[in-house]
Chimera marker file (.cmm) of the C-alpha trace (Angstrom):
<marker_set name="trace">
<marker id="1" x="4.772" y="24.192" z="12.329" r="1" g="1" b="0" radius="0.5"/>
<marker id="2" x="6.967" y="21.471" z="10.787" r="1" g="1" b="0" radius="0.5"/>
<marker id="3" x="5.091" y="19.639" z="7.978" r="1" g="1" b="0" radius="0.5"/>
<marker id="4" x="5.729" y="16.160" z="9.397" r="1" g="1" b="0" radius="0.5"/>
<marker id="5" x="4.519" y="17.201" z="12.841" r="1" g="1" b="0" radius="0.5"/>
<marker id="6" x="1.496" y="18.981" z="11.347" r="1" g="1" b="0" radius="0.5"/>
<marker id="7" x="0.543" y="15.875" z="9.353" r="1" g="1" b="0" radius="0.5"/>
<marker id="8" x="0.824" y="13.715" z="12.460" r="1" g="1" b="0" radius="0.5"/>
<marker id="9" x="-1.247" y="16.167" z="14.524" r="1" g="1" b="0" radius="0.5"/>
<marker id="10" x="-3.946" y="16.337" z="11.826" r="1" g="1" b="0" radius="0.5"/>
<marker id="11" x="-4.026" y="12.548" z="11.565" r="1" g="1" b="0" radius="0.5"/>
<marker id="12" x="-4.713" y="12.245" z="15.272" r="1" g="1" b="0" radius="0.5"/>
<marker id="13" x="-7.403" y="14.915" z="15.348" r="1" g="1" b="0" radius="0.5"/>
<marker id="14" x="-9.153" y="13.875" z="12.129" r="1" g="1" b="0" radius="0.5"/>
<marker id="15" x="-8.847" y="10.131" z="12.633" r="1" g="1" b="0" radius="0.5"/>
<marker id="16" x="-6.612" y="9.795" z="9.572" r="1" g="1" b="0" radius="0.5"/>
<marker id="17" x="-3.057" y="8.454" z="9.336" r="1" g="1" b="0" radius="0.5"/>
<marker id="18" x="-0.202" y="10.839" z="8.488" r="1" g="1" b="0" radius="0.5"/>
<marker id="19" x="-0.303" y="12.150" z="4.894" r="1" g="1" b="0" radius="0.5"/>
<marker id="20" x="-3.607" y="10.379" z="4.234" r="1" g="1" b="0" radius="0.5"/>
<marker id="21" x="-6.722" y="12.315" z="3.397" r="1" g="1" b="0" radius="0.5"/>
<marker id="22" x="-10.272" y="11.009" z="3.675" r="1" g="1" b="0" radius="0.5"/>
<marker id="23" x="-10.601" y="9.914" z="0.019" r="1" g="1" b="0" radius="0.5"/>
<marker id="24" x="-7.040" y="8.633" z="-0.396" r="1" g="1" b="0" radius="0.5"/>
<marker id="25" x="-6.335" y="5.031" z="-1.294" r="1" g="1" b="0" radius="0.5"/>
<marker id="26" x="-2.733" y="4.072" z="-0.631" r="1" g="1" b="0" radius="0.5"/>
<marker id="27" x="-1.081" y="0.722" z="-1.272" r="1" g="1" b="0" radius="0.5"/>
<marker id="28" x="1.772" y="0.037" z="1.158" r="1" g="1" b="0" radius="0.5"/>
<marker id="29" x="4.255" y="-2.502" z="-0.183" r="1" g="1" b="0" radius="0.5"/>
<marker id="30" x="7.689" y="-3.944" z="0.611" r="1" g="1" b="0" radius="0.5"/>
<marker id="31" x="10.086" y="-1.820" z="-1.414" r="1" g="1" b="0" radius="0.5"/>
<marker id="32" x="12.893" y="-4.414" z="-1.559" r="1" g="1" b="0" radius="0.5"/>
<marker id="33" x="10.669" y="-7.314" z="-2.679" r="1" g="1" b="0" radius="0.5"/>
<marker id="34" x="10.819" y="-7.990" z="-6.429" r="1" g="1" b="0" radius="0.5"/>
<marker id="35" x="7.257" y="-9.353" z="-6.434" r="1" g="1" b="0" radius="0.5"/>
<marker id="36" x="5.963" y="-6.297" z="-4.576" r="1" g="1" b="0" radius="0.5"/>
<marker id="37" x="7.763" y="-3.942" z="-6.955" r="1" g="1" b="0" radius="0.5"/>
<marker id="38" x="6.186" y="-5.822" z="-9.851" r="1" g="1" b="0" radius="0.5"/>
<marker id="39" x="2.810" y="-5.336" z="-8.142" r="1" g="1" b="0" radius="0.5"/>
<marker id="40" x="3.413" y="-1.585" z="-7.893" r="1" g="1" b="0" radius="0.5"/>
<marker id="41" x="4.335" y="-1.391" z="-11.600" r="1" g="1" b="0" radius="0.5"/>
<marker id="42" x="1.219" y="-3.424" z="-12.431" r="1" g="1" b="0" radius="0.5"/>
<marker id="43" x="-0.911" y="-0.885" z="-10.534" r="1" g="1" b="0" radius="0.5"/>
<marker id="44" x="0.728" y="2.123" z="-12.150" r="1" g="1" b="0" radius="0.5"/>
<marker id="45" x="0.140" y="0.666" z="-15.620" r="1" g="1" b="0" radius="0.5"/>
<marker id="46" x="-3.459" y="-0.448" z="-15.084" r="1" g="1" b="0" radius="0.5"/>
<marker id="47" x="-4.756" y="2.207" z="-12.705" r="1" g="1" b="0" radius="0.5"/>
<marker id="48" x="-4.983" y="4.871" z="-15.394" r="1" g="1" b="0" radius="0.5"/>
<marker id="49" x="-7.418" y="6.948" z="-13.327" r="1" g="1" b="0" radius="0.5"/>
<marker id="50" x="-4.752" y="7.141" z="-10.581" r="1" g="1" b="0" radius="0.5"/>
<marker id="51" x="-7.177" y="5.883" z="-7.931" r="1" g="1" b="0" radius="0.5"/>
<marker id="52" x="-4.291" y="4.479" z="-5.880" r="1" g="1" b="0" radius="0.5"/>
<marker id="53" x="-1.131" y="6.049" z="-4.534" r="1" g="1" b="0" radius="0.5"/>
<marker id="54" x="1.816" y="3.892" z="-3.552" r="1" g="1" b="0" radius="0.5"/>
<marker id="55" x="4.166" y="3.925" z="-0.607" r="1" g="1" b="0" radius="0.5"/>
<marker id="56" x="6.977" y="1.599" z="0.421" r="1" g="1" b="0" radius="0.5"/>
<marker id="57" x="6.788" y="0.379" z="3.999" r="1" g="1" b="0" radius="0.5"/>
<marker id="58" x="10.475" y="1.228" z="4.435" r="1" g="1" b="0" radius="0.5"/>
<marker id="59" x="9.982" y="4.927" z="3.609" r="1" g="1" b="0" radius="0.5"/>
<marker id="60" x="9.485" y="7.493" z="6.380" r="1" g="1" b="0" radius="0.5"/>
<marker id="61" x="5.906" y="7.935" z="5.142" r="1" g="1" b="0" radius="0.5"/>
<marker id="62" x="5.255" y="4.191" z="5.203" r="1" g="1" b="0" radius="0.5"/>
<marker id="63" x="6.799" y="3.843" z="8.634" r="1" g="1" b="0" radius="0.5"/>
<marker id="64" x="4.621" y="6.679" z="9.972" r="1" g="1" b="0" radius="0.5"/>
<marker id="65" x="1.462" y="5.096" z="8.564" r="1" g="1" b="0" radius="0.5"/>
<marker id="66" x="2.317" y="1.661" z="9.978" r="1" g="1" b="0" radius="0.5"/>
<marker id="67" x="3.082" y="3.192" z="13.373" r="1" g="1" b="0" radius="0.5"/>
<marker id="68" x="-0.185" y="5.151" z="13.344" r="1" g="1" b="0" radius="0.5"/>
<marker id="69" x="-2.088" y="1.865" z="12.936" r="1" g="1" b="0" radius="0.5"/>
<marker id="70" x="0.133" y="0.274" z="15.648" r="1" g="1" b="0" radius="0.5"/>
<marker id="71" x="1.495" y="-2.206" z="13.073" r="1" g="1" b="0" radius="0.5"/>
<marker id="72" x="5.026" y="-3.614" z="13.073" r="1" g="1" b="0" radius="0.5"/>
<marker id="73" x="7.493" y="-1.281" z="11.377" r="1" g="1" b="0" radius="0.5"/>
<marker id="74" x="10.232" y="-3.886" z="10.955" r="1" g="1" b="0" radius="0.5"/>
<marker id="75" x="8.355" y="-6.955" z="9.634" r="1" g="1" b="0" radius="0.5"/>
<marker id="76" x="6.451" y="-6.781" z="6.363" r="1" g="1" b="0" radius="0.5"/>
<marker id="77" x="4.345" y="-9.878" z="5.904" r="1" g="1" b="0" radius="0.5"/>
<marker id="78" x="1.516" y="-8.439" z="3.802" r="1" g="1" b="0" radius="0.5"/>
<marker id="79" x="0.629" y="-5.643" z="1.474" r="1" g="1" b="0" radius="0.5"/>
<marker id="80" x="-1.632" y="-3.058" z="3.099" r="1" g="1" b="0" radius="0.5"/>
<marker id="81" x="-4.335" y="-0.957" z="1.539" r="1" g="1" b="0" radius="0.5"/>
<marker id="82" x="-5.146" y="2.223" z="3.425" r="1" g="1" b="0" radius="0.5"/>
<marker id="83" x="-8.450" y="3.833" z="2.517" r="1" g="1" b="0" radius="0.5"/>
<marker id="84" x="-8.901" y="6.975" z="4.560" r="1" g="1" b="0" radius="0.5"/>
<marker id="85" x="-8.706" y="5.820" z="8.174" r="1" g="1" b="0" radius="0.5"/>
<marker id="86" x="-9.010" y="2.090" z="7.434" r="1" g="1" b="0" radius="0.5"/>
<marker id="87" x="-6.265" y="-0.441" z="6.736" r="1" g="1" b="0" radius="0.5"/>
<marker id="88" x="-6.834" y="-3.755" z="4.953" r="1" g="1" b="0" radius="0.5"/>
<marker id="89" x="-4.421" y="-6.649" z="4.621" r="1" g="1" b="0" radius="0.5"/>
<marker id="90" x="-3.815" y="-9.943" z="2.851" r="1" g="1" b="0" radius="0.5"/>
<marker id="91" x="-6.370" y="-11.084" z="0.293" r="1" g="1" b="0" radius="0.5"/>
<marker id="92" x="-8.927" y="-8.498" z="1.407" r="1" g="1" b="0" radius="0.5"/>
<marker id="93" x="-6.505" y="-5.708" z="0.467" r="1" g="1" b="0" radius="0.5"/>
<marker id="94" x="-5.678" y="-7.387" z="-2.840" r="1" g="1" b="0" radius="0.5"/>
<marker id="95" x="-9.329" y="-7.904" z="-3.763" r="1" g="1" b="0" radius="0.5"/>
<marker id="96" x="-10.310" y="-4.349" z="-2.765" r="1" g="1" b="0" radius="0.5"/>
<marker id="97" x="-7.627" y="-3.051" z="-5.119" r="1" g="1" b="0" radius="0.5"/>
<marker id="98" x="-8.553" y="-5.373" z="-7.965" r="1" g="1" b="0" radius="0.5"/>
<marker id="99" x="-12.252" y="-4.497" z="-7.651" r="1" g="1" b="0" radius="0.5"/>
<marker id="100" x="-11.410" y="-0.849" z="-8.354" r="1" g="1" b="0" radius="0.5"/>
<marker id="101" x="-9.315" y="-1.500" z="-11.460" r="1" g="1" b="0" radius="0.5"/>
<marker id="102" x="-10.839" y="-1.525" z="-14.950" r="1" g="1" b="0" radius="0.5"/>
<marker id="103" x="-11.982" y="-4.664" z="-16.738" r="1" g="1" b="0" radius="0.5"/>
<marker id="104" x="-10.901" y="-7.440" z="-16.835" r="1" g="1" b="0" radius="0.5"/>
<marker id="105" x="-9.061" y="-7.055" z="-13.502" r="1" g="1" b="0" radius="0.5"/>
<marker id="106" x="-12.154" y="-6.084" z="-11.517" r="1" g="1" b="0" radius="0.5"/>
<marker id="107" x="-13.656" y="-9.494" z="-12.321" r="1" g="1" b="0" radius="0.5"/>
<marker id="108" x="-11.192" y="-11.055" z="-9.867" r="1" g="1" b="0" radius="0.5"/>
<marker id="109" x="-13.597" y="-9.908" z="-7.176" r="1" g="1" b="0" radius="0.5"/>
<marker id="110" x="-15.348" y="-13.266" z="-7.719" r="1" g="1" b="0" radius="0.5"/>
<marker id="111" x="-12.540" y="-14.668" z="-5.552" r="1" g="1" b="0" radius="0.5"/>
<marker id="112" x="-14.363" y="-13.027" z="-2.642" r="1" g="1" b="0" radius="0.5"/>
<marker id="113" x="-16.612" y="-16.116" z="-2.747" r="1" g="1" b="0" radius="0.5"/>
<marker id="114" x="-13.656" y="-18.219" z="-1.627" r="1" g="1" b="0" radius="0.5"/>
<marker id="115" x="-13.611" y="-18.269" z="2.189" r="1" g="1" b="0" radius="0.5"/>
<marker id="116" x="-11.169" y="-15.734" z="3.626" r="1" g="1" b="0" radius="0.5"/>
<marker id="117" x="-9.305" y="-18.427" z="5.574" r="1" g="1" b="0" radius="0.5"/>
<marker id="118" x="-8.446" y="-20.228" z="2.318" r="1" g="1" b="0" radius="0.5"/>
<marker id="119" x="-7.642" y="-17.004" z="0.416" r="1" g="1" b="0" radius="0.5"/>
<marker id="120" x="-5.384" y="-15.787" z="3.217" r="1" g="1" b="0" radius="0.5"/>
<marker id="121" x="-3.651" y="-19.151" z="3.592" r="1" g="1" b="0" radius="0.5"/>
<marker id="122" x="-2.704" y="-19.019" z="-0.115" r="1" g="1" b="0" radius="0.5"/>
<marker id="123" x="-1.748" y="-15.343" z="0.197" r="1" g="1" b="0" radius="0.5"/>
<marker id="124" x="0.455" y="-16.103" z="3.222" r="1" g="1" b="0" radius="0.5"/>
<marker id="125" x="2.255" y="-18.967" z="1.445" r="1" g="1" b="0" radius="0.5"/>
<marker id="126" x="3.257" y="-16.585" z="-1.349" r="1" g="1" b="0" radius="0.5"/>
<marker id="127" x="4.083" y="-13.705" z="1.018" r="1" g="1" b="0" radius="0.5"/>
<marker id="128" x="6.233" y="-15.838" z="3.325" r="1" g="1" b="0" radius="0.5"/>
<marker id="129" x="8.225" y="-17.240" z="0.389" r="1" g="1" b="0" radius="0.5"/>
<marker id="130" x="8.324" y="-14.149" z="-1.846" r="1" g="1" b="0" radius="0.5"/>
<marker id="131" x="12.043" y="-13.436" z="-1.410" r="1" g="1" b="0" radius="0.5"/>
<marker id="132" x="12.925" y="-17.064" z="-2.113" r="1" g="1" b="0" radius="0.5"/>
<marker id="133" x="10.605" y="-17.292" z="-5.131" r="1" g="1" b="0" radius="0.5"/>
<marker id="134" x="11.085" y="-13.842" z="-6.675" r="1" g="1" b="0" radius="0.5"/>
<marker id="135" x="14.194" y="-12.370" z="-5.044" r="1" g="1" b="0" radius="0.5"/>
<marker id="136" x="14.874" y="-9.071" z="-3.346" r="1" g="1" b="0" radius="0.5"/>
<marker id="137" x="16.728" y="-5.862" z="-4.012" r="1" g="1" b="0" radius="0.5"/>
<marker id="138" x="19.504" y="-4.622" z="-1.743" r="1" g="1" b="0" radius="0.5"/>
<marker id="139" x="17.577" y="-1.376" z="-1.268" r="1" g="1" b="0" radius="0.5"/>
<marker id="140" x="14.244" y="0.120" z="-2.266" r="1" g="1" b="0" radius="0.5"/>
<marker id="141" x="14.018" y="1.100" z="-5.902" r="1" g="1" b="0" radius="0.5"/>
<marker id="142" x="13.295" y="4.745" z="-6.558" r="1" g="1" b="0" radius="0.5"/>
<marker id="143" x="10.322" y="5.580" z="-8.772" r="1" g="1" b="0" radius="0.5"/>
<marker id="144" x="11.028" y="7.159" z="-12.149" r="1" g="1" b="0" radius="0.5"/>
<marker id="145" x="10.149" y="10.825" z="-12.635" r="1" g="1" b="0" radius="0.5"/>
<marker id="146" x="6.950" y="9.748" z="-14.438" r="1" g="1" b="0" radius="0.5"/>
<marker id="147" x="5.967" y="7.444" z="-11.553" r="1" g="1" b="0" radius="0.5"/>
<marker id="148" x="6.984" y="9.770" z="-8.715" r="1" g="1" b="0" radius="0.5"/>
<marker id="149" x="3.614" y="11.568" z="-8.559" r="1" g="1" b="0" radius="0.5"/>
<marker id="150" x="1.946" y="8.232" z="-7.694" r="1" g="1" b="0" radius="0.5"/>
<marker id="151" x="4.046" y="7.801" z="-4.531" r="1" g="1" b="0" radius="0.5"/>
<marker id="152" x="3.495" y="9.419" z="-1.158" r="1" g="1" b="0" radius="0.5"/>
<marker id="153" x="7.225" y="10.107" z="-1.027" r="1" g="1" b="0" radius="0.5"/>
<marker id="154" x="7.731" y="13.820" z="-1.280" r="1" g="1" b="0" radius="0.5"/>
<marker id="155" x="4.038" y="14.591" z="-0.944" r="1" g="1" b="0" radius="0.5"/>
<marker id="156" x="3.394" y="17.618" z="1.177" r="1" g="1" b="0" radius="0.5"/>
<marker id="157" x="1.409" y="17.285" z="4.355" r="1" g="1" b="0" radius="0.5"/>
<marker id="158" x="-2.349" y="17.841" z="4.031" r="1" g="1" b="0" radius="0.5"/>
<marker id="159" x="-3.596" y="21.241" z="5.054" r="1" g="1" b="0" radius="0.5"/>
<marker id="160" x="-6.621" y="21.697" z="7.291" r="1" g="1" b="0" radius="0.5"/>
<link id1="1" id2="2" r="1" g="1" b="0" radius="0.2"/>
<link id1="2" id2="3" r="1" g="1" b="0" radius="0.2"/>
<link id1="3" id2="4" r="1" g="1" b="0" radius="0.2"/>
<link id1="4" id2="5" r="1" g="1" b="0" radius="0.2"/>
<link id1="5" id2="6" r="1" g="1" b="0" radius="0.2"/>
<link id1="6" id2="7" r="1" g="1" b="0" radius="0.2"/>
<link id1="7" id2="8" r="1" g="1" b="0" radius="0.2"/>
<link id1="8" id2="9" r="1" g="1" b="0" radius="0.2"/>
<link id1="9" id2="10" r="1" g="1" b="0" radius="0.2"/>
<link id1="10" id2="11" r="1" g="1" b="0" radius="0.2"/>
<link id1="11" id2="12" r="1" g="1" b="0" radius="0.2"/>
<link id1="12" id2="13" r="1" g="1" b="0" radius="0.2"/>
<link id1="13" id2="14" r="1" g="1" b="0" radius="0.2"/>
<link id1="14" id2="15" r="1" g="1" b="0" radius="0.2"/>
<link id1="15" id2="16" r="1" g="1" b="0" radius="0.2"/>
<link id1="16" id2="17" r="1" g="1" b="0" radius="0.2"/>
<link id1="17" id2="18" r="1" g="1" b="0" radius="0.2"/>
<link id1="18" id2="19" r="1" g="1" b="0" radius="0.2"/>
<link id1="19" id2="20" r="1" g="1" b="0" radius="0.2"/>
<link id1="20" id2="21" r="1" g="1" b="0" radius="0.2"/>
<link id1="21" id2="22" r="1" g="1" b="0" radius="0.2"/>
<link id1="22" id2="23" r="1" g="1" b="0" radius="0.2"/>
<link id1="23" id2="24" r="1" g="1" b="0" radius="0.2"/>
<link id1="24" id2="25" r="1" g="1" b="0" radius="0.2"/>
<link id1="25" id2="26" r="1" g="1" b="0" radius="0.2"/>
<link id1="26" id2="27" r="1" g="1" b="0" radius="0.2"/>
<link id1="27" id2="28" r="1" g="1" b="0" radius="0.2"/>
<link id1="28" id2="29" r="1" g="1" b="0" radius="0.2"/>
<link id1="29" id2="30" r="1" g="1" b="0" radius="0.2"/>
<link id1="30" id2="31" r="1" g="1" b="0" radius="0.2"/>
<link id1="31" id2="32" r="1" g="1" b="0" radius="0.2"/>
<link id1="32" id2="33" r="1" g="1" b="0" radius="0.2"/>
<link id1="33" id2="34" r="1" g="1" b="0" radius="0.2"/>
<link id1="34" id2="35" r="1" g="1" b="0" radius="0.2"/>
<link id1="35" id2="36" r="1" g="1" b="0" radius="0.2"/>
<link id1="36" id2="37" r="1" g="1" b="0" radius="0.2"/>
<link id1="37" id2="38" r="1" g="1" b="0" radius="0.2"/>
<link id1="38" id2="39" r="1" g="1" b="0" radius="0.2"/>
<link id1="39" id2="40" r="1" g="1" b="0" radius="0.2"/>
<link id1="40" id2="41" r="1" g="1" b="0" radius="0.2"/>
<link id1="41" id2="42" r="1" g="1" b="0" radius="0.2"/>
<link id1="42" id2="43" r="1" g="1" b="0" radius="0.2"/>
<link id1="43" id2="44" r="1" g="1" b="0" radius="0.2"/>
<link id1="44" id2="45" r="1" g="1" b="0" radius="0.2"/>
<link id1="45" id2="46" r="1" g="1" b="0" radius="0.2"/>
<link id1="46" id2="47" r="1" g="1" b="0" radius="0.2"/>
<link id1="47" id2="48" r="1" g="1" b="0" radius="0.2"/>
<link id1="48" id2="49" r="1" g="1" b="0" radius="0.2"/>
<link id1="49" id2="50" r="1" g="1" b="0" radius="0.2"/>
<link id1="50" id2="51" r="1" g="1" b="0" radius="0.2"/>
<link id1="51" id2="52" r="1" g="1" b="0" radius="0.2"/>
<link id1="52" id2="53" r="1" g="1" b="0" radius="0.2"/>
<link id1="53" id2="54" r="1" g="1" b="0" radius="0.2"/>
<link id1="54" id2="55" r="1" g="1" b="0" radius="0.2"/>
<link id1="55" id2="56" r="1" g="1" b="0" radius="0.2"/>
<link id1="56" id2="57" r="1" g="1" b="0" radius="0.2"/>
<link id1="57" id2="58" r="1" g="1" b="0" radius="0.2"/>
<link id1="58" id2="59" r="1" g="1" b="0" radius="0.2"/>
<link id1="59" id2="60" r="1" g="1" b="0" radius="0.2"/>
<link id1="60" id2="61" r="1" g="1" b="0" radius="0.2"/>
<link id1="61" id2="62" r="1" g="1" b="0" radius="0.2"/>
<link id1="62" id2="63" r="1" g="1" b="0" radius="0.2"/>
<link id1="63" id2="64" r="1" g="1" b="0" radius="0.2"/>
<link id1="64" id2="65" r="1" g="1" b="0" radius="0.2"/>
<link id1="65" id2="66" r="1" g="1" b="0" radius="0.2"/>
<link id1="66" id2="67" r="1" g="1" b="0" radius="0.2"/>
<link id1="67" id2="68" r="1" g="1" b="0" radius="0.2"/>
<link id1="68" id2="69" r="1" g="1" b="0" radius="0.2"/>
<link id1="69" id2="70" r="1" g="1" b="0" radius="0.2"/>
<link id1="70" id2="71" r="1" g="1" b="0" radius="0.2"/>
<link id1="71" id2="72" r="1" g="1" b="0" radius="0.2"/>
<link id1="72" id2="73" r="1" g="1" b="0" radius="0.2"/>
<link id1="73" id2="74" r="1" g="1" b="0" radius="0.2"/>
<link id1="74" id2="75" r="1" g="1" b="0" radius="0.2"/>
<link id1="75" id2="76" r="1" g="1" b="0" radius="0.2"/>
<link id1="76" id2="77" r="1" g="1" b="0" radius="0.2"/>
<link id1="77" id2="78" r="1" g="1" b="0" radius="0.2"/>
<link id1="78" id2="79" r="1" g="1" b="0" radius="0.2"/>
<link id1="79" id2="80" r="1" g="1" b="0" radius="0.2"/>
<link id1="80" id2="81" r="1" g="1" b="0" radius="0.2"/>
<link id1="81" id2="82" r="1" g="1" b="0" radius="0.2"/>
<link id1="82" id2="83" r="1" g="1" b="0" radius="0.2"/>
<link id1="83" id2="84" r="1" g="1" b="0" radius="0.2"/>
<link id1="84" id2="85" r="1" g="1" b="0" radius="0.2"/>
<link id1="85" id2="86" r="1" g="1" b="0" radius="0.2"/>
<link id1="86" id2="87" r="1" g="1" b="0" radius="0.2"/>
<link id1="87" id2="88" r="1" g="1" b="0" radius="0.2"/>
<link id1="88" id2="89" r="1" g="1" b="0" radius="0.2"/>
<link id1="89" id2="90" r="1" g="1" b="0" radius="0.2"/>
<link id1="90" id2="91" r="1" g="1" b="0" radius="0.2"/>
<link id1="91" id2="92" r="1" g="1" b="0" radius="0.2"/>
<link id1="92" id2="93" r="1" g="1" b="0" radius="0.2"/>
<link id1="93" id2="94" r="1" g="1" b="0" radius="0.2"/>
<link id1="94" id2="95" r="1" g="1" b="0" radius="0.2"/>
<link id1="95" id2="96" r="1" g="1" b="0" radius="0.2"/>
<link id1="96" id2="97" r="1" g="1" b="0" radius="0.2"/>
<link id1="97" id2="98" r="1" g="1" b="0" radius="0.2"/>
<link id1="98" id2="99" r="1" g="1" b="0" radius="0.2"/>
<link id1="99" id2="100" r="1" g="1" b="0" radius="0.2"/>
<link id1="100" id2="101" r="1" g="1" b="0" radius="0.2"/>
<link id1="101" id2="102" r="1" g="1" b="0" radius="0.2"/>
<link id1="102" id2="103" r="1" g="1" b="0" radius="0.2"/>
<link id1="103" id2="104" r="1" g="1" b="0" radius="0.2"/>
<link id1="104" id2="105" r="1" g="1" b="0" radius="0.2"/>
<link id1="105" id2="106" r="1" g="1" b="0" radius="0.2"/>
<link id1="106" id2="107" r="1" g="1" b="0" radius="0.2"/>
<link id1="107" id2="108" r="1" g="1" b="0" radius="0.2"/>
<link id1="108" id2="109" r="1" g="1" b="0" radius="0.2"/>
<link id1="109" id2="110" r="1" g="1" b="0" radius="0.2"/>
<link id1="110" id2="111" r="1" g="1" b="0" radius="0.2"/>
<link id1="111" id2="112" r="1" g="1" b="0" radius="0.2"/>
<link id1="112" id2="113" r="1" g="1" b="0" radius="0.2"/>
<link id1="113" id2="114" r="1" g="1" b="0" radius="0.2"/>
<link id1="114" id2="115" r="1" g="1" b="0" radius="0.2"/>
<link id1="115" id2="116" r="1" g="1" b="0" radius="0.2"/>
<link id1="116" id2="117" r="1" g="1" b="0" radius="0.2"/>
<link id1="117" id2="118" r="1" g="1" b="0" radius="0.2"/>
<link id1="118" id2="119" r="1" g="1" b="0" radius="0.2"/>
<link id1="119" id2="120" r="1" g="1" b="0" radius="0.2"/>
<link id1="120" id2="121" r="1" g="1" b="0" radius="0.2"/>
<link id1="121" id2="122" r="1" g="1" b="0" radius="0.2"/>
<link id1="122" id2="123" r="1" g="1" b="0" radius="0.2"/>
<link id1="123" id2="124" r="1" g="1" b="0" radius="0.2"/>
<link id1="124" id2="125" r="1" g="1" b="0" radius="0.2"/>
<link id1="125" id2="126" r="1" g="1" b="0" radius="0.2"/>
<link id1="126" id2="127" r="1" g="1" b="0" radius="0.2"/>
<link id1="127" id2="128" r="1" g="1" b="0" radius="0.2"/>
<link id1="128" id2="129" r="1" g="1" b="0" radius="0.2"/>
<link id1="129" id2="130" r="1" g="1" b="0" radius="0.2"/>
<link id1="130" id2="131" r="1" g="1" b="0" radius="0.2"/>
<link id1="131" id2="132" r="1" g="1" b="0" radius="0.2"/>
<link id1="132" id2="133" r="1" g="1" b="0" radius="0.2"/>
<link id1="133" id2="134" r="1" g="1" b="0" radius="0.2"/>
<link id1="134" id2="135" r="1" g="1" b="0" radius="0.2"/>
<link id1="135" id2="136" r="1" g="1" b="0" radius="0.2"/>
<link id1="136" id2="137" r="1" g="1" b="0" radius="0.2"/>
<link id1="137" id2="138" r="1" g="1" b="0" radius="0.2"/>
<link id1="138" id2="139" r="1" g="1" b="0" radius="0.2"/>
<link id1="139" id2="140" r="1" g="1" b="0" radius="0.2"/>
<link id1="140" id2="141" r="1" g="1" b="0" radius="0.2"/>
<link id1="141" id2="142" r="1" g="1" b="0" radius="0.2"/>
<link id1="142" id2="143" r="1" g="1" b="0" radius="0.2"/>
<link id1="143" id2="144" r="1" g="1" b="0" radius="0.2"/>
<link id1="144" id2="145" r="1" g="1" b="0" radius="0.2"/>
<link id1="145" id2="146" r="1" g="1" b="0" radius="0.2"/>
<link id1="146" id2="147" r="1" g="1" b="0" radius="0.2"/>
<link id1="147" id2="148" r="1" g="1" b="0" radius="0.2"/>
<link id1="148" id2="149" r="1" g="1" b="0" radius="0.2"/>
<link id1="149" id2="150" r="1" g="1" b="0" radius="0.2"/>
<link id1="150" id2="151" r="1" g="1" b="0" radius="0.2"/>
<link id1="151" id2="152" r="1" g="1" b="0" radius="0.2"/>
<link id1="152" id2="153" r="1" g="1" b="0" radius="0.2"/>
<link id1="153" id2="154" r="1" g="1" b="0" radius="0.2"/>
<link id1="154" id2="155" r="1" g="1" b="0" radius="0.2"/>
<link id1="155" id2="156" r="1" g="1" b="0" radius="0.2"/>
<link id1="156" id2="157" r="1" g="1" b="0" radius="0.2"/>
<link id1="157" id2="158" r="1" g="1" b="0" radius="0.2"/>
<link id1="158" id2="159" r="1" g="1" b="0" radius="0.2"/>
<link id1="159" id2="160" r="1" g="1" b="0" radius="0.2"/>
</marker_set>
C-alpha cells in the first residue's frame, strides 16, 4: 500500500492524524513567516531532548494534518500544537510548548493565570500583523541537514 494512503488509513482507524503517533508532539507553523521561522529555530535550539517535531503548514504533511482536523488549509492564523490526536491553538499551544521546555522557559506557564480571552487577543494581534511586523519569505525555507530530522518532512509513515 502507498505510504501516504497507509498513514491516512491508520490515522482514521487509530484516531490519530496522518504521520502522527500517539506520543508525538508536532508544532505546525507558517513556513513563509519570518517570525514563525524564528520560533522554529528557537525550539530546535532549546528543545535539546527533541520533545517536539516541526512541520510547516504549507508542506504536504502539514496540509494533511490540517485537513484531518477539518482546519483551513489556505489560511494560517495561528501556530498549532498537535499532541497525539489533539490540536491546540493560539496561546494555549504556545504555553503548552513552553511548559515542556527546560528552565527558564517553562516558567512562562505562569501566563496561564492570565485569562485566555486576554492571552488570545494579544496573540491574535501579533499573528494578524506578523508579516507586516517581521516580514515573509517568498517560499518556505528548507531545514538544514542537521535540522531535517526534527521535521515531519520526509518522515516515513507509521507502521501498525
